C-alpha positions as CSV (number, residue, x, y, z in Angstrom):
1,X,19.9,21.8,-81.8
2,X,23.3,20.7,-83.1
3,X,23.9,21.8,-86.7
4,X,26.6,19.5,-88.1
5,X,25.6,15.8,-87.6
6,X,28.4,14.7,-90.0
7,X,30.9,15.9,-87.4
8,X,29.5,13.3,-85.0
9,X,29.4,10.2,-87.3
10,X,30.3,9.5,-90.9
11,X,26.8,8.2,-91.6
12,X,27.4,7.9,-95.3
13,X,30.3,5.5,-94.8
14,X,28.3,3.6,-92.1
15,X,25.4,3.1,-94.5
16,X,27.6,1.2,-96.9
17,X,27.8,-1.6,-94.4
18,X,24.0,-2.1,-94.6
19,X,23.2,-3.4,-98.1
20,X,19.5,-3.6,-97.4
21,X,19.3,0.2,-97.4
22,X,19.8,-0.1,-101.2
23,X,16.6,-2.1,-101.5
24,X,13.7,-0.6,-103.5
25,X,10.2,-0.7,-102.1
26,X,7.4,0.2,-104.5
27,X,9.9,1.8,-106.7
28,X,11.3,4.0,-103.8
29,X,14.5,3.5,-101.9
30,X,13.9,1.9,-98.5
31,X,13.8,4.2,-95.6
32,X,13.9,2.0,-92.5
33,X,12.5,3.7,-89.4
34,X,11.4,0.6,-87.5
35,X,14.5,0.0,-85.4
36,X,12.5,-0.4,-82.2
37,X,11.2,-3.6,-83.6
38,X,14.5,-4.8,-85.0
39,X,17.7,-3.1,-86.2
40,X,19.4,-3.8,-89.5
41,X,22.4,-6.1,-89.6
42,X,25.7,-4.8,-91.0
43,X,27.9,-6.9,-93.4
44,X,30.6,-7.6,-90.8
45,X,28.0,-9.3,-88.5
46,X,26.6,-11.3,-91.4
47,X,30.2,-12.2,-92.4
48,X,31.0,-13.5,-88.9
49,X,28.0,-15.9,-88.9
50,X,28.8,-17.0,-92.5
51,X,32.3,-17.8,-91.5
52,X,31.1,-20.0,-88.7
53,X,28.9,-22.0,-91.0
54,X,31.5,-22.1,-93.8
55,X,34.7,-22.8,-91.9
56,X,34.1,-24.3,-88.4
57,X,30.5,-25.5,-88.2
58,X,30.6,-27.7,-85.1
59,X,28.9,-28.0,-81.7
60,X,30.5,-26.4,-78.7
61,X,31.8,-27.9,-75.4
62,X,31.5,-31.4,-76.7
63,X,34.3,-32.3,-79.2
64,X,38.1,-32.0,-79.0
65,X,38.5,-32.0,-82.8
66,X,39.9,-28.8,-84.4
67,X,36.7,-27.2,-85.6
68,X,34.8,-28.1,-82.5
69,X,37.5,-26.5,-80.4
70,X,37.4,-23.4,-82.6
71,X,33.6,-23.1,-82.3
72,X,33.9,-23.3,-78.6
73,X,36.6,-20.6,-78.4
74,X,34.5,-18.2,-80.6
75,X,31.3,-18.9,-78.7
76,X,33.0,-18.3,-75.4
77,X,34.7,-15.2,-76.8
78,X,31.3,-13.8,-77.6
79,X,30.4,-14.2,-73.9
80,X,33.6,-12.3,-73.0
81,X,32.7,-9.4,-75.4
82,X,29.2,-9.0,-73.9
83,X,30.7,-9.1,-70.4
84,X,33.2,-6.3,-71.2
85,X,30.5,-4.3,-73.0
86,X,28.3,-4.0,-69.9
87,X,31.1,-4.3,-67.3
88,X,30.2,-7.7,-66.0
89,X,32.1,-10.9,-65.3
90,X,32.2,-13.8,-67.8
91,X,30.3,-16.2,-65.5
92,X,27.4,-13.6,-65.2
93,X,26.6,-13.7,-69.0
94,X,23.9,-16.2,-70.0
95,X,22.9,-16.5,-73.7
96,X,19.1,-16.9,-74.3
97,X,16.8,-16.5,-77.3
98,X,16.2,-12.9,-76.4
99,X,14.8,-10.5,-73.8
100,X,11.5,-12.4,-73.7
101,X,13.2,-15.7,-72.7
102,X,15.5,-13.9,-70.3
103,X,12.5,-12.3,-68.5
104,X,10.5,-15.5,-68.5
105,X,13.4,-17.4,-67.0
106,X,13.6,-14.9,-64.2
107,X,9.9,-14.9,-63.6
108,X,9.8,-18.7,-63.3
109,X,12.9,-19.0,-61.2
110,X,12.3,-16.2,-58.8
111,X,8.6,-16.6,-58.2
112,X,9.2,-20.2,-57.0
113,X,10.5,-18.6,-53.8
114,X,7.6,-16.3,-53.2
115,X,4.6,-16.8,-51.1
116,X,1.0,-15.7,-51.2
117,X,0.6,-12.0,-50.8
118,X,4.2,-11.1,-51.8
119,X,4.4,-8.0,-54.1
120,X,5.9,-7.6,-57.6
121,X,6.4,-4.0,-58.9
122,X,6.3,-3.3,-62.6
123,X,5.5,0.0,-64.4
124,X,2.7,1.2,-66.6
125,X,5.1,1.5,-69.6
126,X,6.2,-2.2,-69.7
127,X,6.5,-4.3,-72.9
128,X,4.3,-7.4,-72.7
129,X,7.5,-9.5,-72.2
130,X,8.0,-7.8,-68.8
131,X,4.3,-7.8,-67.9
132,X,2.6,-11.0,-68.9
133,X,5.1,-13.5,-67.3
134,X,4.8,-11.8,-63.9
135,X,1.0,-11.3,-64.3
136,X,0.3,-14.9,-65.1
137,X,2.6,-16.4,-62.4
138,X,1.1,-13.9,-59.9
139,X,-2.4,-15.3,-60.7
140,X,-1.2,-18.8,-60.2
141,X,0.7,-18.2,-56.9
142,X,-1.7,-15.5,-55.5
143,X,1.0,-12.8,-55.6
144,X,0.2,-9.1,-56.0
145,X,1.3,-7.0,-58.9
146,X,1.5,-3.2,-58.7
147,X,2.5,-0.7,-61.3
148,X,4.5,2.5,-61.1
149,X,2.4,5.3,-62.7
150,X,3.4,7.6,-65.5
151,X,3.3,11.4,-65.0
152,X,2.0,14.0,-67.4
153,X,5.4,14.3,-69.1
154,X,5.6,10.6,-69.8
155,X,8.1,9.8,-67.1
156,X,7.8,7.3,-64.3
157,X,6.5,8.9,-61.2
158,X,9.2,8.2,-58.7
159,X,7.1,9.6,-55.8
160,X,4.5,7.0,-56.6
161,X,7.3,4.4,-56.8
162,X,8.4,5.4,-53.3
163,X,4.9,4.8,-52.0
164,X,4.3,1.4,-53.5
165,X,7.8,-0.2,-53.0
166,X,7.8,-1.3,-49.5
167,X,8.9,-4.3,-47.3
168,X,6.3,-6.5,-48.9
169,X,7.9,-6.0,-52.3
170,X,10.1,-8.9,-53.4
171,X,10.7,-8.1,-57.1
172,X,11.0,-4.8,-59.0
173,X,11.2,-5.2,-62.8
174,X,11.1,-2.2,-65.1
175,X,12.0,-1.2,-68.6
176,X,15.2,0.8,-69.1
177,X,13.7,2.7,-72.1
178,X,10.1,2.7,-73.2
179,X,9.5,1.2,-76.6
180,X,6.4,3.5,-77.0
181,X,7.4,6.8,-75.3
182,X,11.1,6.7,-75.7
183,X,11.5,7.6,-72.0
184,X,14.9,6.7,-70.5
185,X,14.1,5.7,-67.0
186,X,16.3,6.5,-64.0
187,X,16.9,2.8,-63.3
188,X,19.7,3.5,-60.8
189,X,17.3,5.4,-58.6
190,X,14.5,2.8,-59.0
191,X,17.1,0.1,-58.1
192,X,18.0,2.0,-54.9
193,X,14.3,2.0,-53.9
194,X,14.1,-1.7,-54.6
195,X,17.2,-2.6,-52.6
196,X,16.2,-0.4,-49.7
197,X,13.1,-2.5,-49.5
198,X,15.1,-5.7,-49.7
199,X,13.8,-6.6,-53.2
200,X,15.4,-8.0,-56.3
201,X,15.9,-5.4,-59.1
202,X,15.6,-6.4,-62.8
203,X,16.1,-4.1,-65.8
204,X,14.6,-4.8,-69.3
205,X,17.1,-3.0,-71.5
206,X,16.0,-4.3,-74.9
207,X,15.5,-0.7,-76.0
208,X,18.3,0.7,-73.9
209,X,21.5,-1.1,-74.7
210,X,21.4,-0.5,-78.5
211,X,21.6,3.3,-77.8
212,X,23.3,3.9,-74.4
213,X,26.6,3.1,-72.7
214,X,25.8,0.4,-70.1
215,X,27.6,-0.4,-66.8
216,X,25.6,-2.9,-64.8
217,X,27.9,-2.3,-61.8
218,X,27.0,1.4,-61.7
219,X,23.3,0.7,-62.2
220,X,23.7,-2.0,-59.5
221,X,20.8,-4.1,-60.9
222,X,20.6,-7.7,-59.9
223,X,19.5,-8.9,-63.4
224,X,19.7,-7.2,-66.8
225,X,18.1,-8.5,-70.0
226,X,18.5,-7.6,-73.7
227,X,18.2,-8.9,-77.3
228,X,20.8,-9.1,-80.0
229,X,18.5,-8.2,-82.9
230,X,17.9,-4.7,-81.6
231,X,21.6,-3.9,-81.5
232,X,22.8,-5.0,-85.0
233,X,22.9,-8.7,-84.1
234,X,20.9,-11.6,-85.4
235,X,17.5,-12.7,-84.2
236,X,17.2,-15.6,-81.7
237,X,20.0,-14.5,-79.4
238,X,19.8,-12.5,-76.2
239,X,21.4,-12.1,-72.9
240,X,20.5,-12.6,-69.2
241,X,23.0,-10.9,-66.9
242,X,22.8,-11.7,-63.3
243,X,25.0,-11.1,-60.3
244,X,27.1,-14.2,-59.8
245,X,26.0,-14.8,-56.2
246,X,22.4,-14.7,-57.2
247,X,22.8,-16.9,-60.2
248,X,24.6,-19.5,-58.1
249,X,21.5,-19.7,-55.8
250,X,19.0,-20.0,-58.6
251,X,17.8,-23.4,-59.9
252,X,18.0,-23.8,-63.7
253,X,14.9,-23.2,-65.8
254,X,15.8,-25.6,-68.6
255,X,17.3,-29.1,-68.1
256,X,19.2,-31.3,-70.5
257,X,22.6,-31.5,-72.1
258,X,25.5,-29.2,-71.3
259,X,23.9,-27.7,-68.2
260,X,24.9,-30.7,-66.1
261,X,28.1,-31.7,-64.4
262,X,27.0,-35.1,-63.3
263,X,23.9,-37.2,-63.9
264,X,22.7,-40.4,-62.2
265,X,19.5,-42.3,-62.3
266,X,18.4,-40.7,-59.0
267,X,19.7,-37.1,-59.2
268,X,22.0,-34.6,-61.1
269,X,24.5,-31.9,-60.4
270,X,24.6,-28.7,-62.3
271,X,27.4,-27.2,-64.4
272,X,29.3,-24.1,-63.5
273,X,28.1,-20.7,-64.5
274,X,27.1,-19.6,-67.1
275,X,26.5,-23.0,-68.7
276,X,24.2,-24.1,-65.9
277,X,21.5,-21.9,-67.6
278,X,22.4,-22.8,-71.2
279,X,20.8,-26.2,-71.8
280,X,21.1,-28.0,-75.1
281,X,22.9,-27.0,-78.3
282,X,22.9,-23.1,-78.2
283,X,22.5,-20.6,-81.0
284,X,26.2,-20.7,-81.8
285,X,26.1,-18.6,-84.9
286,X,23.8,-16.1,-83.2
287,X,26.2,-15.8,-80.2
288,X,29.1,-15.2,-82.6
289,X,27.0,-12.7,-84.5
290,X,26.2,-10.8,-81.3
291,X,29.9,-10.7,-80.5
292,X,30.5,-9.2,-84.0
293,X,27.7,-6.7,-83.4
294,X,29.4,-5.5,-80.2
295,X,32.7,-5.1,-82.1
296,X,30.9,-2.9,-84.6
297,X,29.2,-0.8,-81.9
298,X,32.5,-0.4,-80.1
299,X,34.3,0.7,-83.2
300,X,31.7,3.5,-83.7
301,X,31.5,4.4,-80.0
302,X,28.3,4.4,-77.9
303,X,28.8,8.1,-76.9
304,X,28.9,9.2,-80.5
305,X,25.8,7.0,-81.3
306,X,23.9,8.7,-78.4
307,X,25.0,12.2,-79.4
308,X,23.9,11.7,-83.0
309,X,20.6,10.1,-82.1
310,X,19.8,13.0,-79.8
311,X,20.3,15.3,-82.7
312,X,18.3,13.1,-85.1
313,X,15.4,12.7,-82.6
314,X,15.2,16.4,-81.9
315,X,15.1,17.1,-85.6
316,X,12.4,14.4,-86.1
317,X,10.2,15.9,-83.4
318,X,10.6,19.4,-84.8
319,X,9.6,18.3,-88.3
320,X,6.6,16.3,-87.1
321,X,5.4,19.2,-85.0
322,X,5.5,21.3,-88.1
323,X,2.8,19.2,-89.7
324,X,0.5,19.0,-86.6
325,X,0.7,15.4,-85.5
326,X,0.3,14.6,-81.8
327,X,3.6,13.2,-80.3
328,X,3.9,11.1,-77.2
329,X,7.4,11.6,-75.6
330,X,9.1,13.4,-72.7
331,X,10.0,17.1,-73.2
332,X,13.6,16.7,-71.8
333,X,15.8,15.5,-74.6
334,X,18.3,14.0,-72.1
335,X,15.8,11.4,-71.1
336,X,14.5,10.7,-74.6
337,X,15.6,7.9,-76.9
338,X,15.2,7.7,-80.7
339,X,11.6,6.5,-80.4
340,X,9.0,8.9,-81.7
341,X,5.4,7.7,-81.3
342,X,2.6,9.9,-82.8
343,X,-1.0,10.1,-83.8
344,X,-2.7,11.7,-86.8
345,X,-6.3,12.6,-86.0
346,X,-8.8,11.0,-88.3
347,X,-6.5,8.2,-89.4
348,X,-5.9,4.7,-88.0
349,X,-2.2,3.9,-87.5
350,X,-2.4,0.9,-89.8
351,X,-3.6,3.2,-92.6
352,X,-0.7,5.5,-92.0
353,X,1.8,2.7,-92.1
354,X,0.3,1.2,-95.3
355,X,0.4,4.6,-97.1
356,X,3.9,5.3,-96.0
357,X,5.0,1.9,-97.3
358,X,3.9,3.1,-100.8
359,X,6.7,5.7,-100.3
360,X,9.2,3.2,-99.2
361,X,9.1,4.3,-95.6
362,X,8.9,1.6,-93.0
363,X,7.5,2.5,-89.5
364,X,5.4,0.6,-86.9
365,X,1.7,1.0,-86.2
366,X,-0.4,-0.5,-83.4
367,X,0.1,-0.9,-79.7
368,X,3.8,-1.9,-79.9
369,X,3.4,-4.9,-77.6
370,X,2.5,-2.4,-74.8
371,X,-1.3,-2.6,-75.0
372,X,-2.1,-1.5,-71.4
373,X,0.1,1.6,-71.9
374,X,-1.4,2.6,-75.2
375,X,-5.1,1.7,-74.6
376,X,-5.5,2.2,-70.8
377,X,-3.0,5.0,-70.0
378,X,-2.7,7.0,-73.2
379,X,-6.3,6.1,-74.2
380,X,-5.5,5.4,-77.8
381,X,-6.4,2.3,-79.8
382,X,-3.1,2.5,-81.8
383,X,-0.2,4.8,-82.5
384,X,2.4,5.3,-85.2
385,X,6.1,4.9,-84.2
386,X,9.2,6.0,-86.0
387,X,12.2,4.6,-84.3
388,X,15.7,5.8,-85.2
389,X,19.2,4.4,-85.3
390,X,22.6,5.8,-86.1
391,X,22.4,4.9,-89.8
392,X,19.3,7.0,-90.3
393,X,19.6,10.6,-91.7
394,X,17.7,13.9,-91.5
395,X,16.8,13.5,-95.2
396,X,15.0,10.2,-94.3
397,X,13.0,12.1,-91.7
398,X,12.1,14.7,-94.3
399,X,10.8,11.9,-96.5
400,X,8.8,10.5,-93.6
401,X,7.2,13.9,-93.2
402,X,6.5,14.1,-96.9
403,X,4.9,10.7,-96.8
404,X,2.6,11.7,-93.9
405,X,1.5,14.8,-95.8
406,X,0.5,12.6,-98.8
407,X,-1.3,10.3,-96.4
408,X,-3.3,13.2,-95.0
409,X,-4.2,14.3,-98.5
410,X,-5.6,10.8,-99.2
411,X,-7.8,11.1,-96.2
412,X,-8.5,14.7,-96.9
413,X,-7.1,15.8,-93.6
414,X,-5.8,19.4,-93.4
């Protein structure tokens, strides 16, 4: 275990950018360990959105007056920032409401081309957003959905993946990082299996991109989805990346203003990428806020964030093991994110969360929008989840552990 976390990041200085961390909950200073649900938003991101509303609040791509042109420039600049952040081209970056909308868009657009009996491959660790759309459309179109199994160390079983990904497979869509297990999946290897079978490969990186350096060209995924609110940005903004040649072949999912080039009474022609997939007035402030969040992450450095979170996660697992809770995560720290899901025998997760809230500690309890994983694979009705980010500290983990000890005392659990 690394000994000097302050040498990785100046966490004390960083925390000053998050005013919410000064908030008192039940007379205790907030300890926010629910970053897997949504991250906190730093002042520079809030400031960028406030500047839009206060100085150039206008619609984009419509007006040639001064503030309309500035709004368009800043909104397009946000697309450019995202493209550079994941090593993509500007035309390949589509803004959506979030990962859920990105995945639904792909499900509806791609399954239109499939025929009865075609196979879609997911994994047992998928979030509902990357399970339900494919599941429901498969029922409607008589497609087959198969799931890559999880091994005993909470990793995807790549040998099983090799068996079920075959020439009948048309789409493979998997999570980059599990929001329950914290497992960092080998998406490059899974993508190779998909492409060898002639299938489209999709990555849900809602839990990946906030914590890892991303290069979509190295991953060689066909589509890549993520949300702004899990990476310091605002809610209601997300990204759908797609290879340009694939996006050009896809029909739009939403129709209306801005996504058209020409409209007649009989037919219409679509706009150029990426606007072809951004119908109507977009979340302009959200896009600008996402761009500011990327500026903030770049300033800190994704490698430093990853290094610090490895330390923090290892420390958290060590402390939780000391008090005898059952932890669900891979043993290998190199394929483990800052998600720590655990169970306290004799206590429901919701009781643990409620008692921790009395101590000002915010964690998640339940099935984490991954019900089949939690209830069918792990055989639990619910779990507790502490999810870490780079503004968290070892001292906050100590307070989490102290809060759990108090909760066990309430339930007279030794």
